[in-house]
C-alpha positions in Angstrom: -23.3 -4.3 3.0 -22.6 -2.4 6.5 -23.8 1.0 7.1 -21.2 3.8 6.3 -20.8 5.0 9.8 -18.3 2.4 9.9 -16.6 3.9 7.1 -14.4 7.4 6.3 -16.4 7.5 3.1 -17.2 10.4 1.0 -20.1 12.5 0.9 -23.0 10.5 0.2 -25.2 12.0 -2.6 -28.2 9.6 -1.7 -29.5 8.1 1.7 -27.2 5.7 3.7 -28.2 2.6 4.0 -29.3 0.8 6.9 -27.0 -1.1 8.8 -27.2 -5.4 9.0 -28.5 -4.6 5.4 -28.3 -6.6 2.5 -27.4 -4.2 -0.1 -25.0 -4.4 -2.5 -24.7 -1.6 -4.2 -24.6 1.7 -2.9 -23.9 4.9 -4.7 -21.7 7.7 -3.2 -20.2 10.6 -4.3 -16.8 12.1 -3.3 -16.9 15.8 -4.0 -13.4 17.3 -5.5 -14.1 20.7 -2.9 -15.5 21.2 0.5 -18.9 24.1 -0.3 -19.7 25.7 3.0 -19.9 23.7 6.6 -20.3 19.8 5.5 -21.2 17.6 8.3 -19.3 14.7 6.2 -15.6 13.9 4.5 -15.2 15.3 1.4 -12.3 15.4 -1.1 -10.4 18.6 -1.4 -7.9 20.1 -3.6 -5.1 17.0 -3.9 -3.5 17.9 -0.7 -3.9 14.4 1.4 -3.2 13.5 5.0 -0.3 11.5 3.6 0.3 10.4 7.3 -3.0 8.2 7.4 -1.7 6.3 4.2 -0.1 3.6 5.7 2.3 1.5 3.4 0.3 -2.2 2.1 3.9 -4.3 2.8 7.2 -4.1 4.7 10.3 -6.2 3.7 12.7 -6.6 6.6 15.5 -7.5 4.3 18.3 -5.5 5.4 20.0 -6.2 1.8 17.5 -4.9 -0.3 16.5 -1.0 -1.3 13.3 0.3 0.4 10.6 -1.6 -1.0 8.5 0.1 -3.8 11.8 1.8 -5.3 13.6 0.8 -8.7 16.4 -0.3 -7.1 14.8 -2.6 -4.5 12.7 -4.6 -8.2 15.5 -4.4 -10.0 17.2 -6.7 -7.5 14.2 -8.6 -6.7 14.2 -9.5 -10.4 17.7 -10.0 -10.9 17.8 -12.4 -7.2 14.7 -13.9 -9.3 16.3 -15.0 -12.6 19.9 -15.7 -10.2 18.1 -18.6 -8.7 16.3 -19.9 -11.3 19.7 -19.9 -13.6 21.4 -21.4 -9.7 19.2 -24.3 -10.0 19.0 -24.7 -13.2 22.7 -25.2 -12.9 22.8 -28.1 -9.8 20.0 -29.9 -10.7 19.7 -30.5 -14.5 22.6 -29.2 -17.2 20.0 -29.7 -20.0 16.8 -27.7 -18.7 15.7 -24.5 -19.2 15.6 -21.9 -15.9 12.4 -20.8 -17.7 11.4 -24.3 -17.3 9.6 -24.2 -14.0 10.1 -20.3 -12.8 9.2 -19.9 -9.2 6.3 -18.2 -8.6 5.8 -14.5 -9.7 6.1 -11.6 -7.7 2.4 -10.1 -6.8 0.9 -13.8 -7.8 -1.2 -13.4 -4.0 -3.4 -11.1 -6.5 -6.4 -11.7 -8.7 -5.1 -13.3 -12.1 -6.1 -13.1 -15.9 -8.8 -15.9 -15.0 -10.1 -14.4 -12.6 -10.4 -11.0 -14.0 -11.8 -12.0 -17.2 -15.3 -11.9 -16.2 -14.7 -8.2 -15.5 -12.7 -7.3 -18.2 -13.6 -8.9 -21.1 -17.2 -7.5 -21.2 -15.4 -4.4 -20.7 -13.5 -4.8 -24.0 -16.9 -6.6 -26.0 -19.7 -4.8 -24.6 -23.0 -6.8 -23.7 -25.5 -5.4 -25.3 -24.4 -5.3 -29.1 -25.5 -8.0 -30.0 -29.2 -5.6 -29.9 -27.6 -3.4 -32.4 -27.3 -5.5 -34.6 -30.3 -4.6 -37.6 -33.6 -6.4 -36.6 -33.6 -8.7 -39.5 -30.2 -10.0 -39.2 -32.0 -13.4 -37.6 -33.9 -13.7 -39.7 -31.5 -13.9 -42.5 -29.1 -16.2 -40.2 -32.7 -18.7 -40.2 -33.4 -18.4 -43.8 -29.7 -19.4 -45.2 -29.8 -22.1 -42.3 -32.2 -23.5 -43.7 -31.4 -24.0 -47.1 -28.1 -25.0 -47.0 -26.5 -25.4 -43.6 -23.1 -27.1 -44.7 -22.1 -24.0 -46.6 -23.3 -21.2 -44.1 -20.6 -19.4 -42.6 -21.5 -18.7 -39.0 -21.0 -14.4 -37.9 -19.3 -14.6 -34.7 -20.4 -11.6 -32.5 -19.2 -10.8 -28.9 -21.6 -12.2 -27.2 -20.0 -15.6 -28.7 -16.6 -14.4 -27.3 -18.5 -13.7 -23.6 -20.3 -17.1 -23.4 -16.8 -19.1 -24.7 -14.9 -17.2 -21.9 -18.2 -18.3 -19.5 -18.5 -14.7 -18.2 -21.0 -13.5 -15.2 -23.4 -10.6 -16.9 -24.8 -8.0 -15.0 -28.8 -7.6 -15.3 -30.7 -4.5 -15.1 -34.0 -4.2 -13.7 -37.4 -2.3 -15.2 -35.7 0.7 -14.2 -32.7 0.4 -15.8 -30.4 0.0 -13.0 -27.8 -2.1 -13.1 -27.5 -5.0 -10.4 -25.2 -8.6 -10.4 -27.0 -11.7 -11.6 -26.3 -12.7 -8.9 -27.7 -10.5 -6.2 -31.2 -9.5 -5.4 -32.2 -6.0 -6.9 -31.6 -2.9 -4.5 -35.3 -0.9 -3.9 -34.4 3.0 -3.6 -37.8 2.9 -1.4 -36.9 0.4 1.0 -33.2 0.5 1.3 -32.6 3.9 2.4 -33.3 6.3 4.8 -34.0 10.1 5.1 -37.1 12.0 3.3 -36.6 11.1 -0.3 -37.9 14.5 -1.5 -34.8 15.6 0.3 -33.0 12.9 -2.6 -35.4 13.5 -5.5 -33.2 16.0 -7.0 -29.7 14.6 -6.6 -30.0 11.8 -8.3 -28.9 11.9 -12.0 -28.9 8.9 -14.7 -25.8 8.5 -15.3 -25.3 6.7 -12.0 -27.8 4.1 -13.1 -26.2 2.9 -16.4 -27.4 0.4 -18.7 -24.9 -2.2 -20.1 -22.6 -0.5 -21.6 -21.3 -1.0 -25.5 -17.7 -2.7 -25.0 -14.9 -0.2 -25.9 -14.1 -2.2 -29.0 -17.8 -1.5 -30.4 -16.7 1.1 -33.1 -13.2 -1.1 -33.7 -9.7 -2.6 -32.2 -8.9 -0.9 -29.2 -5.2 -0.1 -27.6 -4.5 -1.6 -24.2 -1.6 -0.4 -21.9 -0.4 -2.0 -18.8 1.8 0.7 -15.9 3.9 -1.5 -13.8 3.8 -5.2 -15.5 6.3 -7.1 -13.8 6.8 -10.7 -14.6 3.0 -11.3 -14.8 1.9 -8.9 -17.7 -2.1 -8.3 -17.8 -1.5 -7.4 -21.0 -0.2 -10.0 -22.0 -2.6 -13.0 -20.6 -5.2 -10.7 -22.0 -4.1 -10.8 -25.8 -3.6 -14.6 -24.8 -7.2 -15.1 -24.1 -8.4 -13.8 -27.4 -5.7 -15.9 -29.6 -7.4 -19.3 -27.3 -10.4 -18.3 -28.6 -9.5 -17.4 -32.2 -9.5 -21.2 -33.2 -13.0 -21.5 -31.2 -15.0 -18.9 -32.3 -13.6 -18.2 -35.3 -12.6 -14.4 -34.6 -9.1 -12.4 -36.0 -7.8 -10.5 -32.3 -7.0 -7.6 -34.7 -11.0 -6.6 -35.3 -11.0 -6.1 -31.2 -6.8 -5.7 -30.1 -4.9 -2.6 -32.1 -2.1 -3.0 -30.0 -1.0 -3.9 -26.4 2.0 -2.3 -24.7 3.3 -3.2 -21.3 5.3 -0.9 -19.2 7.8 -1.4 -16.4 10.3 0.5 -14.9 13.0 -2.3 -13.9 14.6 -3.0 -17.4 15.8 -6.2 -15.9 12.0 -7.7 -15.9 11.2 -6.0 -19.3 14.1 -7.6 -20.7 13.0 -11.1 -19.4 9.6 -10.8 -20.9 10.8 -9.9 -24.5 13.2 -12.7 -24.4 10.1 -14.8 -23.0 8.2 -13.2 -26.0 11.0 -14.2 -28.1 11.8 -17.9 -27.6 7.6 -18.2 -27.7 7.9 -16.7 -31.1 10.8 -18.5 -32.3 8.4 -21.9 -31.7 8.2 -24.4 -34.1 5.0 -24.0 -35.6 3.8 -21.0 -34.1 2.1 -18.5 -35.7 3.3 -14.8 -34.8 0.5 -12.7 -33.5 -2.0 -10.8 -35.7 -1.7 -8.1 -32.6 1.4 -6.8 -31.3 3.0 -7.0 -28.2 5.0 -4.5 -27.0 7.5 -4.4 -23.6 9.3 -1.0 -23.0 10.8 0.5 -20.2 9.0 3.5 -18.9 8.5 5.2 -15.7 4.7 5.9 -15.2 5.2 8.9 -13.3 5.8 10.1 -16.3 4.9 8.8 -19.1 6.1 8.9 -22.5 2.8 9.1 -24.5 0.5 11.9 -25.6 -2.5 12.3 -24.3 -5.6 10.4 -24.8 -3.6 7.5 -26.9 -5.0 4.3 -25.0 -8.3 3.0 -24.8 -8.0 1.0 -21.6 -5.4 1.7 -18.8 -4.2 -2.0 -16.9 -2.8 -1.5 -13.4 -2.3 -4.2 -10.8 -0.1 -3.9 -7.9 2.0 -0.6 -9.0 0.1 1.8 -6.7 0.5 -0.5 -3.8 4.1 -1.3 -3.9 4.5 2.3 -4.5 2.8 3.3 -1.6 4.4 0.9 0.4 7.9 2.8 -0.3 9.6 4.1 3.1 11.0 7.1 1.3 8.2 8.7 2.1 7.7 10.4 -1.0 4.8 7.1 -1.7 1.5 8.7 -1.4 2.4 11.7 -4.2 4.2 9.1 -6.4 0.9 7.3 -6.8 -1.2 10.4 -7.5 1.6 11.3 -11.0 0.9 7.5 -11.9 -2.8 7.9 -11.5 -2.6 11.4 -13.4 -0.3 9.9 -16.0 -2.8 7.1 -16.5 -5.8 9.7 -16.7 -4.0 11.5 -19.1 -3.3 9.0 -21.6 -7.1 7.5 -21.2 -9.0 8.2 -24.2 -12.5 10.0 -23.8 -14.7 7.1 -23.2 -11.8 5.4 -22.0 -11.0 3.1 -18.4 -8.5 2.4 -16.6 -8.6 -0.1 -14.6 -7.0 -1.0 -11.2 -6.5 -4.1 -9.1 -5.4 -3.3 -5.3 -5.2 -4.9 -1.7 -6.8 -1.2 -0.8 -10.5 -2.5 -0.8 -12.4 0.5 -0.6 -14.8 -1.7 1.4 -12.8 -1.0 4.6 -11.8 2.0 5.8 -8.5 2.4 4.6 -9.5 1.8 0.9 -12.0 4.6 1.3 -9.1 6.9 2.4 -7.2 5.8 -0.2 -9.3 6.4 -2.7 -9.7 10.1 -1.2 -6.2 10.6 -1.0 -4.6 9.4 -4.2 -7.2 8.4 -6.7 -9.5 10.8 -7.0 -7.3 13.6 -6.9 -5.1 11.6 -9.4 -7.7 11.7 -11.6 -8.2 15.3 -11.3 -4.4 16.1 -11.9 -4.3 14.3 -14.9 -7.8 15.4 -16.6 -9.8 17.5 -14.8 -11.5 18.9 -18.0 -13.1 15.6 -17.7 -16.3 14.1 -15.5 -15.2 10.4 -13.9 -17.0 7.5 -12.3 -16.0 4.7 -10.4 -17.1 1.3 -10.1 -15.3 -0.8 -6.9 -16.1 -4.7 -7.5 -14.7 -6.9 -4.2 -15.5 -8.2 -1.4 -17.2 -7.0 1.6 -15.2 -6.4 4.8 -17.0 -8.2 7.9 -17.3 -5.7 10.7 -19.0 -6.4 13.7 -22.2 -4.9 14.7 -22.6 -2.5 17.4 -23.3 -4.8 19.9 -21.0 -7.2 18.8 -18.6 -4.9 20.0 -20.2 -3.6 23.1 -20.0 -6.9 24.3 -17.5 -7.4 26.9 -17.7 -11.6 26.8 -17.0 -10.9 23.2 -13.4 -12.4 22.1 -14.0 -12.6 18.6 -10.9 -11.4 16.4 -10.9 -8.4 14.2 -12.7 -9.1 10.7 -9.9 -10.0 8.1 -9.3 -8.0 4.9 -11.8 -8.6 2.4 -8.8 -8.8 0.1 -8.1 -6.7 -2.9 -10.7 -5.0 -4.9 -10.9 -3.8 -8.8 -11.8 -0.1 -9.6 -12.9 0.3 -12.9 -12.7 3.9 -13.7 -14.6 5.2 -16.3 -13.9 8.4 -18.8 -16.6 10.4 -19.3 -17.1 13.5 -21.6 -15.8 17.4 -21.2 -17.6 19.2 -18.4 -15.8 22.2 -20.0 -14.3 23.7 -23.0 -11.7 25.3 -20.8 -7.9 24.4 -22.5 -6.7 24.0 -18.4 -8.4 23.6 -15.1 -7.2 25.6 -11.4 -8.3 22.5 -9.4 -7.2 24.4 -6.4 -9.4 27.1 -6.6 -12.6 26.2 -9.4 -15.7 23.8 -8.6 -14.6 20.7 -10.5 -17.3 18.2 -11.1 -18.4 15.3 -8.7 -16.9 11.5 -8.8 -20.1 9.1 -8.5 -18.6 5.5 -6.8 -20.7 2.7 -6.8 -20.2 -0.4 -5.1 -20.1 -4.3 -6.2 -19.6 -6.9 -3.9 -19.5 -10.9 -4.7 
């Protein structure tokens, strides 16, 4: 990861990494308020520089409403349905228009199979096996020796992780979480500055050990905002149903319910029709976990505070930010705020966005949209953010100063996955004045692949 001088980064909580280094993890802290004079950018109250946030996508179709608006998506999904059915009429009178559907919108984001190594450990955890009784292995070994054929094997969350072929994180001797495929970060060698100045700023929660899964204490509730026609929530449930036959575990022990929301009635109707068709298939048993589709505005969710353990969002913020009516940043903050409000204490928000924080626009997006939204929606709680994605290949100073250098600008590192954890309450106040009170910092950690 290159030096943070190349980025409009939030205020650093620790020393900055050297340029051209091999660090794969960096801990920074985004202050909610600027305290006195600071030479580093900070996050102030939710009044960002909206002019710096540019639309992700532009749609030049003159016959469509502005990209990201509700009218835009209603027309796009209606056009998708009509084009599909017209193809059926012209080519095959007997086939269903769902036999060969066109590619879904936002298909260029990660699909569920690519996201599973991050999402499934988030739910199942990676340390559950260590919490079992110490004599569990001895009892199982004894029973197997007596009568292996009559022993019922108990499947743990660890078994499901193995079935999904997950890439686990590992920890070093100090409890620091590192990527299993990456070199371990050495604090003494990888940072500038005086170590004594930074010892007081380090906090144990910046380097958590392997976390228990969200479903550690029982089945969890999942909500997806802006599900579109490729709902992550649906695919998440399907993955557990597929593993059920192999792992011999009831998905209802892990998932309580899955709710997918979108403010396009057309796409929700299409998803309900697809669900009804699948449930009606001969020999298909209905899932023990309810999957629900509802029309809802993500800026004003019809749910109580702290209703969901896991909130998913893929591409909705990008689409909303691209709305040419000028209200994109404000609307995006409202969406993040609502997600923060309905997330349970100890729960997680997962955001997939093309605004990768390994690049300057992504860091600005975190500063101007995500963190202010979190503080607006649940200011009494502590938050921390993990950024999972590829790094940007930024030219070195020598390459930039080389007159003969004709290299093109680096390509975008691609989308990033943001895992946002809602911690405990830092205050007992029922309401917090985000404009005038000093709020806790938001740790930011990078995991690059």
